[in-house]
Legacy VTK file of the C-alpha trace (Angstrom):
# vtk DataFile Version 3.0
C-alpha trace
ASCII
DATASET POLYDATA
POINTS 318 float
-4.684 8.506 -4.408
-2.765 9.296 -7.241
-2.445 13.098 -7.916
-0.376 15.473 -10.802
2.838 14.700 -9.682
2.567 11.066 -10.102
1.561 11.104 -13.595
4.332 13.667 -14.334
6.564 11.559 -12.773
5.525 9.132 -14.938
6.098 11.136 -17.980
9.978 11.290 -16.922
10.288 7.956 -16.540
8.634 6.595 -20.218
10.199 10.411 -21.892
11.759 8.641 -24.797
10.838 5.258 -24.353
6.637 5.524 -24.562
5.616 7.149 -28.336
3.902 10.572 -27.474
1.091 9.245 -29.631
-0.395 11.516 -32.333
-4.213 13.093 -31.816
-6.525 12.818 -35.120
-9.590 14.638 -35.893
-12.419 14.442 -38.624
-14.222 16.806 -39.783
-17.024 14.454 -40.747
-17.237 13.348 -37.160
-17.484 16.510 -36.009
-20.471 16.836 -37.973
-22.174 13.925 -37.548
-21.559 14.672 -34.095
-22.299 18.314 -33.606
-18.870 19.002 -31.467
-15.292 18.922 -32.225
-13.493 15.783 -31.502
-9.936 14.878 -30.871
-8.930 11.434 -30.430
-5.718 10.569 -28.829
-4.856 7.064 -30.785
-2.954 5.091 -28.400
-3.477 2.435 -31.431
0.297 3.838 -31.947
1.633 2.987 -28.905
4.348 0.160 -28.363
2.519 -2.744 -28.166
-0.683 -1.326 -30.252
-2.582 -0.261 -26.888
-2.227 2.685 -23.485
-1.050 -0.681 -21.054
3.177 -0.063 -22.168
2.592 3.286 -20.202
1.349 1.894 -16.735
3.593 -1.569 -17.392
7.000 0.649 -17.873
6.067 2.853 -15.239
5.866 0.351 -12.453
8.735 -2.314 -13.763
11.385 0.404 -14.109
10.920 0.966 -10.580
11.849 -2.483 -9.376
15.668 -2.511 -7.745
17.946 -5.178 -9.650
17.051 -8.225 -7.703
13.208 -7.561 -8.532
14.552 -7.192 -11.833
16.658 -10.389 -11.687
13.762 -12.706 -10.446
11.301 -11.892 -12.908
8.028 -10.183 -13.080
4.158 -12.083 -13.812
1.123 -10.093 -14.656
-2.486 -11.370 -15.795
-3.954 -9.738 -18.591
-6.546 -10.601 -21.500
-3.679 -9.328 -24.143
-2.617 -5.754 -23.835
-1.825 -5.747 -20.775
0.168 -9.143 -21.616
1.933 -7.766 -24.576
3.152 -4.196 -22.736
4.539 -6.410 -19.541
6.745 -8.553 -21.786
7.938 -5.897 -23.512
9.409 -3.745 -20.841
10.157 -6.683 -18.863
12.016 -7.350 -22.233
13.163 -3.699 -22.078
14.685 -3.509 -19.036
16.577 -6.695 -19.205
13.860 -8.678 -17.495
11.906 -11.435 -17.561
7.731 -11.842 -18.151
5.399 -14.943 -16.889
1.973 -14.140 -17.933
-1.779 -15.753 -16.926
-3.976 -15.266 -20.059
-7.087 -16.260 -21.056
-6.992 -19.444 -23.177
-10.136 -17.073 -25.333
-7.770 -14.771 -25.411
-7.348 -13.105 -29.631
-4.558 -14.484 -31.390
-2.719 -11.243 -32.397
-2.640 -10.799 -28.196
-1.565 -13.680 -27.530
1.230 -14.626 -30.512
2.431 -10.796 -29.844
3.335 -11.418 -26.549
5.135 -14.662 -26.899
6.847 -12.995 -29.295
8.216 -10.377 -26.783
9.768 -13.415 -25.138
6.779 -14.205 -22.342
6.030 -17.793 -20.701
2.240 -17.818 -20.888
0.509 -20.266 -18.409
-3.339 -20.556 -19.864
-6.373 -20.549 -17.968
-10.009 -20.149 -18.276
-11.788 -16.431 -17.754
-15.486 -18.291 -17.111
-14.060 -21.070 -14.640
-11.239 -19.928 -12.810
-9.372 -16.841 -10.706
-6.782 -15.093 -12.442
-5.920 -13.004 -9.064
-5.845 -16.322 -7.917
-3.231 -17.962 -10.066
-1.310 -14.573 -10.332
-0.856 -14.410 -6.511
0.295 -17.785 -6.129
2.426 -18.638 -8.778
4.048 -15.301 -8.339
4.766 -16.343 -4.552
5.735 -19.321 -5.788
8.973 -18.678 -8.040
9.571 -14.856 -6.222
8.154 -12.854 -9.085
6.971 -9.320 -9.095
3.259 -9.240 -9.649
2.482 -6.435 -12.238
-1.325 -5.421 -11.707
-3.126 -4.602 -14.773
-4.203 -1.558 -12.926
-5.086 -1.690 -9.224
-1.179 0.254 -8.930
-0.695 3.251 -7.999
2.064 3.713 -10.456
0.237 1.622 -12.936
-2.500 4.414 -13.210
-0.090 7.223 -12.705
1.986 5.774 -16.080
-2.011 5.773 -17.502
-2.023 9.037 -17.141
0.357 10.195 -19.077
-2.272 9.534 -21.917
-4.294 12.177 -21.074
-1.401 14.712 -20.090
-0.336 14.418 -23.026
-3.823 15.261 -24.692
-4.470 18.005 -23.147
-1.175 19.241 -23.499
-2.175 19.151 -27.617
-5.655 20.146 -26.780
-6.121 22.632 -24.223
-9.524 23.318 -24.549
-11.323 19.784 -23.293
-14.802 20.523 -22.406
-15.659 16.725 -21.967
-12.864 13.516 -21.905
-14.130 10.076 -22.799
-11.959 7.081 -22.035
-12.948 3.156 -22.003
-13.183 1.320 -18.457
-12.121 -1.675 -17.650
-10.418 -2.181 -14.196
-10.811 1.408 -13.986
-6.722 2.461 -13.734
-6.784 4.637 -17.081
-9.238 6.564 -16.519
-7.992 6.750 -13.262
-5.047 8.188 -14.537
-6.657 10.446 -17.027
-9.018 11.557 -14.726
-6.916 12.559 -12.005
-5.160 14.736 -14.950
-8.231 16.235 -16.626
-9.244 17.233 -13.072
-6.247 18.850 -11.908
-5.326 20.599 -15.115
-8.615 21.395 -16.342
-11.210 21.372 -13.672
-14.680 21.661 -15.052
-13.976 19.197 -17.935
-16.410 16.443 -17.955
-14.645 13.232 -17.252
-17.296 10.062 -19.092
-16.082 6.587 -18.034
-17.777 4.878 -21.031
-18.821 0.492 -20.656
-19.283 -2.145 -23.353
-23.661 -2.633 -21.819
-22.594 -6.164 -21.197
-19.957 -5.348 -18.507
-21.074 -2.484 -16.839
-19.714 -2.803 -13.512
-17.928 0.554 -12.898
-21.629 2.350 -14.037
-23.391 0.094 -11.089
-20.999 0.588 -8.506
-20.395 4.457 -9.589
-24.004 4.571 -8.745
-24.156 2.689 -5.842
-20.841 4.501 -4.147
-19.718 0.897 -4.043
-17.831 -2.003 -5.842
-20.409 -4.564 -7.278
-19.625 -7.442 -9.058
-21.075 -8.811 -12.069
-20.022 -12.062 -14.116
-17.744 -12.057 -16.572
-19.708 -10.075 -19.370
-19.767 -11.556 -22.687
-18.747 -8.816 -25.090
-16.440 -8.422 -27.935
-14.208 -6.115 -26.475
-12.647 -8.637 -24.645
-10.475 -5.696 -22.724
-12.980 -4.309 -20.613
-14.608 -8.203 -19.351
-13.846 -6.593 -15.583
-15.908 -8.177 -13.463
-15.937 -5.870 -10.736
-13.657 -1.851 -10.248
-10.235 -2.012 -9.034
-10.473 -1.387 -5.182
-7.720 1.666 -5.587
-8.946 2.597 -9.212
-12.596 2.851 -7.890
-11.408 5.062 -4.574
-10.417 8.094 -7.521
-12.699 7.058 -10.480
-15.596 7.946 -7.575
-14.117 11.302 -6.375
-12.988 12.295 -10.626
-15.143 10.399 -12.936
-18.660 12.556 -13.468
-20.478 9.750 -15.209
-20.628 6.513 -17.229
-22.160 4.680 -19.936
-22.646 1.895 -22.017
-22.456 1.286 -25.465
-23.398 -2.347 -27.793
-21.424 -4.951 -29.720
-22.834 -3.413 -32.922
-22.574 0.066 -32.135
-18.423 -0.879 -31.357
-18.296 -2.820 -34.939
-19.826 0.161 -36.255
-17.273 2.721 -34.299
-14.957 0.587 -35.785
-15.734 0.663 -39.091
-16.229 4.020 -38.966
-12.282 4.633 -37.596
-11.093 2.314 -40.108
-13.205 4.020 -43.085
-13.078 8.024 -42.462
-9.726 8.452 -40.901
-8.014 5.169 -41.667
-7.491 4.194 -38.605
-7.474 0.135 -37.015
-9.016 -0.001 -33.396
-9.538 -2.560 -31.555
-13.338 -3.334 -30.041
-12.047 -2.036 -26.698
-10.903 1.021 -27.970
-13.270 2.025 -29.933
-15.518 2.331 -27.426
-15.558 6.135 -26.082
-15.794 6.766 -30.333
-19.074 4.179 -30.309
-20.679 6.076 -27.411
-20.436 9.263 -29.055
-21.610 8.061 -32.770
-24.927 6.152 -30.919
-25.651 9.569 -28.931
-25.250 7.809 -25.789
-23.291 10.904 -25.141
-24.565 14.467 -25.573
-21.534 16.405 -27.019
-23.017 18.892 -28.706
-21.045 22.399 -29.698
-18.612 21.311 -26.886
-14.790 20.122 -27.360
-14.542 16.647 -26.407
-11.305 14.305 -26.347
-11.220 10.447 -26.626
-8.727 7.759 -25.887
-8.669 5.249 -28.375
-7.276 3.026 -25.878
-5.268 0.209 -28.720
-6.214 -0.963 -31.605
-4.841 -5.502 -31.245
-7.424 -6.250 -32.815
-5.746 -9.400 -36.176
-7.437 -8.737 -39.530
-9.103 -11.724 -39.454
-11.570 -10.812 -36.420
-11.805 -7.649 -37.503
-12.868 -8.991 -41.520
-14.875 -11.584 -39.191
-16.365 -8.170 -36.347
-16.973 -5.978 -39.231
-18.367 -8.200 -41.704
-21.495 -8.347 -39.565
-22.841 -5.147 -40.098
LINES 1 319
318 0 1 2 3 4 5 6 7 8 9 10 11 12 13 14 15 16 17 18 19 20 21 22 23 24 25 26 27 28 29 30 31 32 33 34 35 36 37 38 39 40 41 42 43 44 45 46 47 48 49 50 51 52 53 54 55 56 57 58 59 60 61 62 63 64 65 66 67 68 69 70 71 72 73 74 75 76 77 78 79 80 81 82 83 84 85 86 87 88 89 90 91 92 93 94 95 96 97 98 99 100 101 102 103 104 105 106 107 108 109 110 111 112 113 114 115 116 117 118 119 120 121 122 123 124 125 126 127 128 129 130 131 132 133 134 135 136 137 138 139 140 141 142 143 144 145 146 147 148 149 150 151 152 153 154 155 156 157 158 159 160 161 162 163 164 165 166 167 168 169 170 171 172 173 174 175 176 177 178 179 180 181 182 183 184 185 186 187 188 189 190 191 192 193 194 195 196 197 198 199 200 201 202 203 204 205 206 207 208 209 210 211 212 213 214 215 216 217 218 219 220 221 222 223 224 225 226 227 228 229 230 231 232 233 234 235 236 237 238 239 240 241 242 243 244 245 246 247 248 249 250 251 252 253 254 255 256 257 258 259 260 261 262 263 264 265 266 267 268 269 270 271 272 273 274 275 276 277 278 279 280 281 282 283 284 285 286 287 288 289 290 291 292 293 294 295 296 297 298 299 300 301 302 303 304 305 306 307 308 309 310 311 312 313 314 315 316 317
């Protein structure tokens, strides 16, 4: 388990390095939902997503010897970019195991930060097995995307900032993949505002956390077929689930078409570019999957790493 103090320590490490991202509101959105909505725009974070927070908190805790050997991570894109950037800032080198079908924008950005890319097939190979083997063979420090207390604590700084800016929140919506972001955010939310309702949001095809919370144990599913490439976890993390089963109140799902509708709304009305994974919280509100009627709700827009071509392709389907 992690606690508020772990997130506060992460905030100290990240001070002056990570961006304090802005919170956006929209009268149109409020009127449509019938609630007061506050969007934490992590698309403006370094690397274009919240992942920098956890990656930097983890890598900055390593000693000089470990930094000299280098770090390794596996990721579909956002954690990859975050680890590559954090490693470069700290004088280390990153090796990243990425799926062959990772979005081009994320692949190019990761390589641009100086990382070595090791491709794999996400539908037939295990990134965990590949990562563990390479880390051992090369003597690299493994930086897990979510199942690490330092990573969870780093991600929680997004909620720490949000609740400092909007302390009256009644509801908090957070995208869920392996569970690191919501583990950190729910830890902060329940400590700072005990009565807050914490909601995880997943793509309909990738509802492993929803099923796991309902069952009281981790449930494994097939690799989800969804446009939300950052939310394609097949099972909640072992450490993250222990946090989330105690601190997350509810999990809801959204369809791919609802995600695209949210992306369009965010672009048209707030001029925010959200990748599919980042837009799921707003999608849950716009689609009515979660009724926030009359309450003050915070939404973590977790990232904006979607290339112009991919964005155009997705919105052209509507």
